[in-house]
Residue frames as a rotation matrix with the C-alpha (Angstrom) as fourth column:
MET 1
-0.856 -0.243 -0.456 18.41
-0.210 0.970 -0.123 31.93
0.472 -0.010 -0.881 21.20
ARG 2
0.143 0.923 0.356 15.21
-0.954 0.032 0.299 30.10
0.264 -0.383 0.885 22.07
VAL 3
-0.886 -0.461 0.053 15.09
-0.444 0.812 -0.379 26.94
0.132 -0.359 -0.924 24.17
PHE 4
0.173 0.975 -0.142 12.34
-0.924 0.210 0.319 24.33
0.341 0.076 0.937 23.81
LEU 5
-0.573 -0.222 0.789 11.59
-0.508 0.851 -0.130 20.87
-0.643 -0.476 -0.601 25.13
ARG 6
0.038 0.541 -0.840 10.55
-0.963 0.245 0.114 18.23
0.267 0.805 0.530 22.61
HIS 7
0.438 0.184 0.880 9.41
-0.497 0.865 0.067 14.67
-0.749 -0.467 0.470 23.22
ILE 8
-0.582 -0.807 -0.099 11.78
-0.549 0.300 0.780 12.31
-0.600 0.508 -0.618 21.41
GLN 9
-0.709 0.295 0.641 9.15
0.467 0.877 0.112 9.81
-0.529 0.379 -0.759 20.22
THR 10
0.269 0.949 0.164 6.23
0.798 -0.124 -0.589 12.08
-0.539 0.290 -0.791 19.33
GLY 11
-0.515 -0.533 0.671 8.15
0.805 -0.570 0.166 15.16
0.294 0.626 0.722 18.25
HIS 12
0.538 0.769 0.345 5.67
0.527 -0.626 0.575 17.34
0.658 -0.128 -0.742 20.16
TYR 13
-0.518 -0.710 0.478 6.91
0.137 -0.620 -0.772 20.35
0.844 -0.335 0.419 22.09
TYR 14
-0.203 0.396 -0.896 6.21
0.972 0.190 -0.136 20.84
0.116 -0.899 -0.423 25.77
ASN 15
-0.117 0.288 0.951 4.20
0.251 -0.917 0.309 23.96
0.961 0.275 0.035 26.48
GLY 16
-0.912 -0.195 0.361 4.13
-0.300 -0.280 -0.912 23.64
0.279 -0.940 0.197 30.27
ASN 17
-0.388 0.791 0.473 1.29
-0.805 -0.041 -0.592 22.58
-0.449 -0.610 0.653 32.54
CYS 18
-0.430 0.122 0.895 1.13
0.134 0.989 -0.070 19.14
-0.893 0.089 -0.441 30.90
GLU 19
0.718 0.647 -0.259 0.26
-0.129 -0.242 -0.962 20.69
-0.684 0.724 -0.090 27.51
TRP 20
-0.328 -0.784 0.527 1.86
0.447 0.363 0.817 19.69
-0.832 0.504 0.232 24.22
VAL 21
0.570 0.440 -0.694 1.95
-0.409 -0.581 -0.704 21.44
-0.713 0.685 -0.151 20.84
VAL 22
0.789 -0.174 0.589 3.06
0.519 0.702 -0.487 20.32
-0.329 0.690 0.644 17.40
GLN 23
0.455 -0.598 0.660 5.26
0.565 -0.379 -0.733 23.25
0.688 0.706 0.166 16.35
ALA 24
-0.342 -0.739 -0.580 8.03
0.930 -0.178 -0.322 25.08
0.135 -0.650 0.748 18.16
PRO 25
-0.784 0.004 0.620 6.62
0.054 -0.996 0.074 28.59
0.618 0.092 0.781 17.56
ASP 26
0.241 0.955 0.174 3.53
-0.288 -0.101 0.952 27.57
0.927 -0.280 0.251 19.53
ALA 27
0.391 -0.166 -0.905 5.56
0.711 0.680 0.183 26.13
0.585 -0.715 0.383 22.42
ASN 28
0.987 -0.103 -0.124 6.89
0.030 -0.636 0.771 27.77
-0.158 -0.765 -0.624 25.54
ASP 29
0.306 -0.943 0.129 10.38
0.039 -0.123 -0.992 29.20
0.951 0.308 -0.001 25.18
PHE 30
0.731 -0.004 -0.683 12.05
0.645 0.331 0.689 28.20
0.223 -0.944 0.244 28.43
GLY 31
0.958 -0.225 0.179 14.58
-0.240 -0.969 0.066 30.99
0.158 -0.106 -0.982 28.02
SER 32
0.026 -0.987 0.156 17.64
-0.998 -0.034 -0.047 29.09
0.051 -0.155 -0.987 29.13
ILE 33
-0.156 -0.213 -0.965 19.06
-0.322 0.934 -0.154 25.62
0.934 0.287 -0.214 29.06
ASP 34
-0.967 -0.253 -0.007 19.13
-0.059 0.253 -0.966 25.52
0.246 -0.934 -0.260 32.84
ASN 35
-0.413 0.893 0.178 15.40
-0.817 -0.278 -0.505 26.34
-0.401 -0.354 0.845 33.06
ALA 36
0.232 0.501 -0.834 14.59
-0.843 0.531 0.084 23.61
0.485 0.684 0.545 30.54
ILE 37
-0.486 -0.494 -0.721 16.61
-0.063 0.842 -0.535 21.01
0.872 -0.214 -0.440 32.43
ASN 38
-0.949 0.162 0.271 14.97
-0.291 -0.113 -0.950 22.03
-0.123 -0.980 0.155 35.68
ILE 39
-0.038 0.986 -0.160 11.50
-0.990 -0.059 -0.131 21.60
-0.139 0.153 0.978 34.15
VAL 40
0.094 0.003 -0.996 12.41
-0.489 0.871 -0.044 18.11
0.867 0.491 0.083 32.92
ALA 41
-0.777 -0.474 -0.414 13.68
0.117 0.537 -0.835 17.16
0.618 -0.698 -0.362 36.38
ASP 42
-0.860 0.440 0.259 10.92
-0.447 -0.402 -0.799 18.85
-0.247 -0.803 0.542 38.40
GLU 43
0.098 0.975 -0.201 8.06
-0.957 0.037 -0.288 17.55
-0.273 0.220 0.936 36.28
LYS 44
-0.290 -0.319 0.902 9.69
-0.250 0.935 0.251 14.14
-0.924 -0.153 -0.351 35.76
LEU 45
0.663 0.461 -0.590 9.37
-0.648 -0.040 -0.760 14.30
-0.374 0.886 0.273 31.99
ASP 46
0.056 -0.612 0.789 10.76
0.105 0.789 0.605 11.21
-0.993 0.049 0.108 30.27
GLY 47
0.001 -0.122 0.993 12.14
0.899 0.435 0.053 10.89
-0.438 0.892 0.110 26.76
MET 48
0.864 0.366 -0.346 12.82
0.255 -0.911 -0.325 14.57
-0.434 0.192 -0.880 26.20
SER 49
-0.059 -0.863 0.503 15.20
0.982 -0.142 -0.129 16.59
0.182 0.486 0.855 24.07
ILE 50
0.184 0.002 -0.983 16.33
0.273 -0.961 0.049 20.14
-0.944 -0.277 -0.178 24.54
VAL 51
0.242 -0.054 0.969 15.99
0.966 -0.074 -0.246 22.01
0.085 0.996 0.034 21.26
ILE 52
-0.069 -0.352 -0.934 17.98
0.349 -0.885 0.308 25.23
-0.934 -0.305 0.184 20.87
LEU 53
0.494 0.244 0.835 17.00
0.868 -0.196 -0.456 27.50
0.052 0.950 -0.308 18.00
HIS 54
-0.436 -0.735 -0.519 19.56
0.670 -0.650 0.357 30.18
-0.600 -0.193 0.776 17.21
ASP 55
0.459 0.769 -0.444 17.84
0.334 -0.613 -0.716 33.38
-0.823 0.180 -0.539 16.13
ARG 56
0.144 -0.464 -0.874 20.50
-0.654 -0.708 0.268 34.78
-0.743 0.533 -0.406 13.83
SER 57
-0.753 -0.595 -0.282 21.56
-0.607 0.462 0.646 31.64
-0.254 0.658 -0.709 12.02
GLY 58
0.262 0.915 -0.306 18.30
-0.948 0.303 0.097 29.69
0.182 0.265 0.947 12.24
ARG 59
-0.468 -0.552 -0.690 20.41
-0.405 0.828 -0.387 26.72
0.785 0.098 -0.611 13.30
GLU 60
0.657 0.688 0.308 18.85
-0.655 0.318 0.686 24.05
0.374 -0.652 0.659 15.49
GLN 61
-0.617 -0.771 -0.157 20.76
-0.533 0.556 -0.638 22.03
0.579 -0.309 -0.754 18.08
VAL 62
0.573 0.816 -0.071 19.16
-0.559 0.453 0.694 19.00
0.599 -0.358 0.716 19.73
PHE 63
-0.662 -0.733 0.155 20.35
-0.585 0.377 -0.718 17.32
0.468 -0.566 -0.678 22.91
ASP 64
0.208 0.744 -0.635 18.57
-0.090 0.661 0.745 14.17
0.974 -0.098 0.204 24.08
LEU 65
-0.421 -0.234 0.876 17.96
-0.869 -0.175 -0.464 13.85
0.262 -0.956 -0.130 27.81
THR 66
0.270 0.565 -0.779 17.41
-0.412 0.800 0.437 10.13
0.870 0.203 0.449 28.17
GLU 67
0.225 -0.254 -0.940 19.32
0.761 0.649 0.007 9.48
0.609 -0.717 0.340 31.38
THR 68
0.966 0.178 -0.187 19.69
0.258 -0.680 0.686 11.54
-0.005 -0.711 -0.703 34.56
SER 69
0.247 -0.948 -0.201 23.48
0.492 -0.056 0.869 11.28
-0.835 -0.313 0.452 34.51
ARG 70
-0.357 -0.305 0.883 23.50
0.933 -0.164 0.320 12.31
0.048 0.938 0.343 30.87
MET 71
0.616 0.670 0.415 21.23
0.613 -0.738 0.281 15.22
0.494 0.081 -0.865 31.75
GLU 72
0.809 -0.372 -0.456 23.72
0.224 -0.521 0.823 16.50
-0.544 -0.768 -0.338 34.32
GLN 73
-0.239 -0.920 0.310 26.57
0.692 0.062 0.719 16.14
-0.681 0.386 0.622 31.86
LEU 74
-0.138 0.268 0.954 24.60
0.903 -0.362 0.233 18.03
0.408 0.893 -0.191 29.23
ARG 75
0.864 0.443 -0.237 23.73
0.503 -0.750 0.430 20.72
0.013 -0.491 -0.871 31.75
ARG 76
0.296 -0.844 -0.447 27.42
0.289 -0.367 0.884 21.45
-0.910 -0.391 0.136 32.19
GLU 77
-0.539 -0.516 0.666 28.12
0.756 0.054 0.653 21.35
-0.373 0.855 0.361 28.45
LEU 78
0.105 0.696 0.710 25.12
0.885 -0.391 0.253 23.47
0.454 0.602 -0.657 27.54
GLU 79
0.761 0.078 -0.644 25.92
0.473 -0.746 0.469 26.08
-0.443 -0.662 -0.605 30.18
LEU 80
-0.300 -0.937 -0.179 29.20
0.397 -0.293 0.870 26.65
-0.867 0.190 0.460 28.35
ILE 81
-0.529 0.218 0.820 27.30
0.828 -0.080 0.555 27.05
0.187 0.973 -0.138 25.07
ASP 82
0.541 0.840 -0.031 24.81
0.810 -0.511 0.288 29.38
0.226 -0.180 -0.957 26.74
GLN 83
0.455 -0.448 -0.770 27.58
0.417 -0.657 0.628 31.55
-0.787 -0.607 -0.112 28.19
GLY 84
-0.591 -0.804 -0.064 29.33
0.262 -0.266 0.928 31.89
-0.763 0.531 0.368 24.86
ASN 85
-0.180 0.611 0.771 26.20
0.980 0.183 0.084 32.47
-0.089 0.771 -0.631 22.78
ASP 86
-0.828 -0.094 -0.552 25.63
0.107 -0.994 0.010 35.84
-0.550 -0.051 0.834 21.17
ASP 87
-0.697 0.647 0.310 22.31
0.508 0.139 0.850 35.00
0.507 0.750 -0.425 19.44
């Protein structure tokens, strides 16, 4: 499983250090959902989505983080996904 941050409007992926890239393979893999959420909060990134790419299935899951309260709710939901993931 790989975890990326993508800007909702531009579709660009966050690479860290205020850098953006066009494609996920060129972006920073934040390693976990919790790390990605922390980056969004710490760096005050607006209009972001968490993009989870599952290695085995190639499936992509996208979770928009448009509100702080929603972000906390998603953190809890995504932690459950992360714990049960075998990708």
